Each structure stands twice: as structure tokens, then as C-alpha cells.
C-alpha positions as CSV (number, residue, x, y, z in Angstrom):
1,X,-60.5,-92.8,-39.1
2,X,-56.7,-92.5,-39.0
3,X,-54.8,-92.1,-42.3
4,X,-51.1,-92.0,-43.2
5,X,-49.7,-91.4,-46.7
6,X,-46.4,-91.9,-48.5
7,X,-45.2,-90.7,-52.0
8,X,-42.5,-92.0,-54.3
9,X,-41.3,-90.9,-57.7
10,X,-42.4,-93.2,-60.5
11,X,-41.5,-93.0,-64.1
12,X,-44.0,-95.6,-65.4
13,X,-47.4,-95.2,-66.9
14,X,-50.6,-96.0,-64.9
15,X,-51.0,-99.2,-67.0
16,X,-47.8,-100.6,-65.5
17,X,-49.2,-100.1,-62.0
18,X,-52.5,-101.7,-63.1
19,X,-50.6,-104.9,-64.0
20,X,-49.1,-105.1,-60.5
21,X,-52.2,-104.0,-58.6
22,X,-54.6,-106.2,-60.5
23,X,-53.0,-109.4,-59.1
24,X,-53.1,-108.8,-55.3
25,X,-52.3,-112.4,-54.6
26,X,-48.8,-111.8,-56.1
27,X,-48.4,-108.3,-54.6
28,X,-49.7,-108.6,-51.1
29,X,-47.0,-111.0,-49.9
30,X,-44.6,-108.0,-50.1
31,X,-46.7,-105.7,-48.0
32,X,-45.6,-104.9,-44.4
33,X,-47.2,-107.1,-41.8
34,X,-48.5,-109.6,-44.4
35,X,-49.1,-113.1,-43.0
36,X,-51.4,-115.1,-45.4
37,X,-53.8,-114.9,-48.3
38,X,-56.4,-117.5,-49.2
39,X,-58.6,-116.5,-52.1
40,X,-60.2,-113.1,-51.0
41,X,-59.2,-113.7,-47.4
42,X,-56.1,-111.8,-46.2
43,X,-54.4,-111.9,-42.8
44,X,-52.0,-109.3,-41.4
45,X,-50.2,-109.4,-38.1
46,X,-49.5,-106.0,-36.6
47,X,-47.1,-105.6,-33.7
48,X,-48.1,-103.0,-31.1
49,X,-46.1,-102.6,-27.9
50,X,-45.3,-106.2,-26.7
51,X,-48.2,-107.8,-28.5
52,X,-48.9,-109.1,-32.0
53,X,-52.4,-108.5,-33.1
54,X,-53.8,-110.6,-36.0
55,X,-56.3,-109.1,-38.3
56,X,-58.3,-111.1,-40.9
57,X,-60.1,-109.4,-43.8
58,X,-62.1,-109.9,-46.9
59,X,-60.4,-108.0,-49.8
60,X,-62.2,-106.1,-52.6
61,X,-60.3,-104.3,-55.4
62,X,-61.6,-101.4,-57.3
63,X,-60.1,-99.3,-60.2
64,X,-60.8,-95.8,-61.4
65,X,-58.8,-93.5,-63.8
66,X,-55.3,-93.3,-62.4
67,X,-56.5,-94.6,-59.1
68,X,-57.0,-98.0,-57.4
69,X,-58.4,-99.0,-54.0
70,X,-57.9,-102.1,-51.9
71,X,-60.5,-102.4,-49.2
72,X,-60.0,-104.9,-46.4
73,X,-63.1,-105.5,-44.4
74,X,-62.9,-107.4,-41.1
75,X,-64.5,-107.9,-37.7
76,X,-62.1,-105.4,-36.1
77,X,-62.5,-102.6,-38.7
78,X,-61.9,-101.5,-42.2
79,X,-58.4,-101.0,-43.8
80,X,-58.4,-99.0,-47.0
81,X,-55.3,-98.7,-49.2
82,X,-55.5,-96.1,-52.0
83,X,-53.1,-95.8,-54.9
84,X,-53.0,-92.6,-57.0
85,X,-50.5,-91.4,-59.6
86,X,-50.2,-87.6,-60.1
87,X,-47.5,-85.8,-61.9
88,X,-45.0,-88.7,-61.9
89,X,-45.5,-89.6,-58.3
90,X,-47.2,-92.5,-56.7
91,X,-49.2,-91.7,-53.6
92,X,-50.2,-94.5,-51.3
93,X,-52.6,-93.8,-48.4
94,X,-53.4,-96.2,-45.7
95,X,-56.6,-95.6,-43.6
96,X,-57.9,-97.6,-40.6
97,X,-61.3,-97.3,-38.9
98,X,-61.8,-99.7,-36.1
99,X,-60.2,-101.4,-33.1
100,X,-57.2,-99.6,-31.6
101,X,-57.5,-96.7,-34.1
102,X,-55.6,-94.2,-31.8
103,X,-52.6,-96.5,-31.7
104,X,-52.3,-97.3,-35.4
105,X,-50.3,-94.2,-36.5
106,X,-46.9,-95.9,-36.7
107,X,-48.1,-99.1,-38.3
108,X,-50.1,-97.2,-40.9
109,X,-47.0,-95.0,-41.6
110,X,-44.9,-98.2,-42.1
111,X,-47.7,-99.7,-44.2
112,X,-48.0,-96.8,-46.6
113,X,-44.2,-96.4,-47.0
114,X,-43.5,-100.1,-47.4
115,X,-46.3,-100.6,-50.0
116,X,-45.2,-97.6,-52.0
117,X,-41.6,-98.9,-52.2
118,X,-42.8,-102.4,-53.1
119,X,-45.1,-101.2,-55.9
120,X,-42.3,-98.9,-57.3
121,X,-39.8,-101.8,-57.1
122,X,-42.1,-104.2,-59.1
123,X,-42.9,-101.5,-61.7
124,X,-39.2,-100.9,-62.2
125,X,-38.6,-104.7,-62.5
126,X,-41.4,-105.1,-65.1
127,X,-39.9,-102.3,-67.2
128,X,-36.3,-103.4,-67.0
129,X,-36.6,-107.2,-66.9
130,X,-34.8,-108.8,-69.8
131,X,-37.1,-110.3,-72.5
132,X,-38.2,-113.7,-71.1
133,X,-40.1,-116.6,-72.5
134,X,-40.9,-118.8,-69.5
135,X,-43.6,-121.4,-69.2
136,X,-44.0,-123.9,-66.3
137,X,-40.8,-122.8,-64.7
138,X,-38.6,-123.2,-67.8
139,X,-37.7,-120.9,-70.6
140,X,-35.2,-118.6,-72.2
141,X,-34.1,-115.1,-71.0
142,X,-32.3,-112.8,-73.4
143,X,-29.2,-110.9,-72.3
144,X,-29.0,-111.0,-68.5
145,X,-26.7,-108.2,-67.4
146,X,-25.7,-106.8,-64.0
147,X,-28.4,-104.2,-64.5
148,X,-31.2,-106.5,-65.5
149,X,-30.4,-109.5,-63.3
150,X,-32.1,-107.9,-60.2
151,X,-35.2,-107.2,-62.3
152,X,-35.4,-110.8,-63.4
153,X,-35.2,-112.0,-59.8
154,X,-37.8,-109.5,-58.6
155,X,-40.1,-110.5,-61.5
156,X,-39.8,-114.2,-60.7
157,X,-40.4,-113.6,-57.0
158,X,-43.5,-111.6,-57.8
159,X,-44.8,-114.3,-60.1
160,X,-44.3,-116.9,-57.4
161,X,-46.1,-114.8,-54.8
162,X,-43.1,-114.4,-52.6
163,X,-42.4,-118.2,-52.3
164,X,-38.9,-119.5,-51.9
165,X,-37.2,-120.5,-55.2
166,X,-33.9,-121.2,-56.9
167,X,-33.4,-119.8,-60.4
168,X,-30.8,-121.7,-62.5
169,X,-29.6,-120.6,-65.9
170,X,-27.1,-121.9,-68.4
171,X,-25.7,-120.1,-71.5
172,X,-24.5,-121.8,-74.7
173,X,-20.9,-121.2,-73.8
174,X,-21.3,-123.0,-70.5
175,X,-21.7,-120.0,-68.2
176,X,-23.9,-121.0,-65.3
177,X,-26.0,-118.8,-63.0
178,X,-27.9,-119.8,-59.8
179,X,-29.8,-117.5,-57.5
180,X,-31.5,-118.8,-54.3
181,X,-34.3,-116.7,-52.7
182,X,-35.6,-117.6,-49.3
183,X,-37.8,-115.7,-47.0
184,X,-38.0,-112.8,-49.5
185,X,-34.2,-112.4,-49.6
186,X,-31.5,-113.4,-52.0
187,X,-29.4,-115.7,-49.9
188,X,-26.9,-117.2,-52.4
189,X,-25.6,-116.3,-55.8
190,X,-23.4,-118.6,-57.9
191,X,-21.9,-117.9,-61.3
192,X,-19.6,-120.2,-63.2
193,X,-17.7,-119.1,-66.3
194,X,-16.9,-121.4,-69.4
195,X,-13.5,-122.3,-67.9
196,X,-15.0,-123.7,-64.8
197,X,-14.2,-120.8,-62.5
198,X,-17.0,-120.3,-60.0
199,X,-17.9,-117.3,-57.9
200,X,-20.2,-117.9,-54.9
201,X,-21.7,-114.9,-53.0
202,X,-23.5,-115.5,-49.7
203,X,-26.0,-112.7,-49.2
204,X,-28.9,-111.6,-47.1
205,X,-30.5,-108.9,-49.3
206,X,-34.3,-108.4,-49.5
207,X,-35.5,-109.0,-53.1
208,X,-36.9,-105.5,-53.4
209,X,-33.6,-103.9,-52.4
210,X,-31.5,-105.8,-55.0
211,X,-29.3,-103.6,-57.2
212,X,-26.7,-104.1,-59.9
213,X,-23.8,-103.8,-57.5
214,X,-24.1,-107.4,-56.4
215,X,-23.7,-108.6,-60.0
216,X,-20.9,-106.3,-61.1
217,X,-17.9,-108.1,-62.5
218,X,-19.7,-111.4,-63.0
219,X,-19.6,-113.1,-66.5
220,X,-23.2,-112.3,-67.5
221,X,-24.4,-110.4,-70.6
222,X,-25.6,-113.6,-72.2
223,X,-28.8,-115.4,-73.2
224,X,-29.6,-118.0,-70.6
225,X,-31.9,-121.1,-70.7
226,X,-33.3,-121.0,-67.2
227,X,-35.3,-123.2,-64.9
228,X,-37.1,-122.0,-61.8
229,X,-37.5,-124.4,-58.9
230,X,-39.6,-123.8,-55.8
231,X,-37.3,-124.4,-52.8
């Protein structure tokens, strides 16, 4: 068996990770090499040399105290992803036993690192997302700011399992916000102020890498009535 691990600092309680990890259908689309999920069937496509090898698995999820395990069982082998929190650090270990084991070092390293960063990103988003009351794609979000706007977009992206969407919001004073996410990236951000002045930002930023810098100087800091549309 070949194993690679990656650690990141995390300032959230284990319960926050449980929320993310207990819904793999929402979390898996942000893992490296992810291709598709249908029920408990998951497919990854792993590039090695000049080939792309597809792997299909049946997923089982298990929880212990401060520890979770995703086990992917397939015809070519078993992939095990272990999540542990110790002393404020999240440790993700990716282990592979099966076909091409000797060549899986680099993919496993990318896998562990990418998963750790994704889980941390979604935990941060859960903690800093503005208070939201959303149902069936519509609702109210309190006090969107340059600091909380990225968390809102990440939260919606997670809820929609990585699907493309457009988030539109309007405040009582007429301020308008629109964010388009396609292929896991923020591609277009539009904000209009009450006087009708509009700022349009064309972007190509992965959702998990969004920071407040893209939203600085925009007329936010308001309560928005929002609608989320699948693109």
C-alpha cells in the first residue's frame, strides 16, 4: 500500500468538519481527479504519463471520534482517505492498494493536498458565511461584505455540488450583485450601486481560492434578497 499525507491548520471544531464530510455528494466534486458521482458510485480520472486512467468505486463513509474515513472500493483496488484533527491541524492521508501502486505517489500527494485545502476552505466558508435564509434557491442574506462574499459563494457552490450557477442579489436601496460560477470558477462579478453605476469584473478564479481582495471597494455591506439560478 502506498500512502501520502498532507496537513493544514484549521481553527474549527470537529463538528464543523463533520458537517462537510457527512455529505460526500457535495464535497467530492471539489476533490482532485473527480469525474462523477451517482449515489454511492464514484468515478475518478487519474492522469499518469500520457494516459488518463478511469477508476470507478463504491464509497462507504465511517466516523469515529475526531476521525473520518472514506473508503473507495473498486475492481482495480482500494482507495482510503482518512481525515483526522489533532492539535488544531487537519491531517488528510490518501492510501492506494491496487493497480499501478508503484506509480501512484504523485497523484496521491496531489490528492491529499487538494482534499485538505478543499475541506479547510469549506469549513472557513461555513464559519464566516453571512446569516442566510435560503429555500429553493431564493432567500435573504444579511450583511454581505467584501470579507463574507467569498464565503457565501463557496457555501452556495458546495450546496449545489459544484454545478454552474448565477447568484443574483438586490438590496432595498437598489444595489445589485451578480456572481457567475462556471466550471468551479468565478467567471464574472457585477455590482451596481443605487445611482446606476455598474462595476463588471471578468475573472477566472477557482471558488476555493476566492478572497476578499476581489470585492474590495464594491458597494456591499448590505442585506440582499438573493436568487440562485443553475446556469
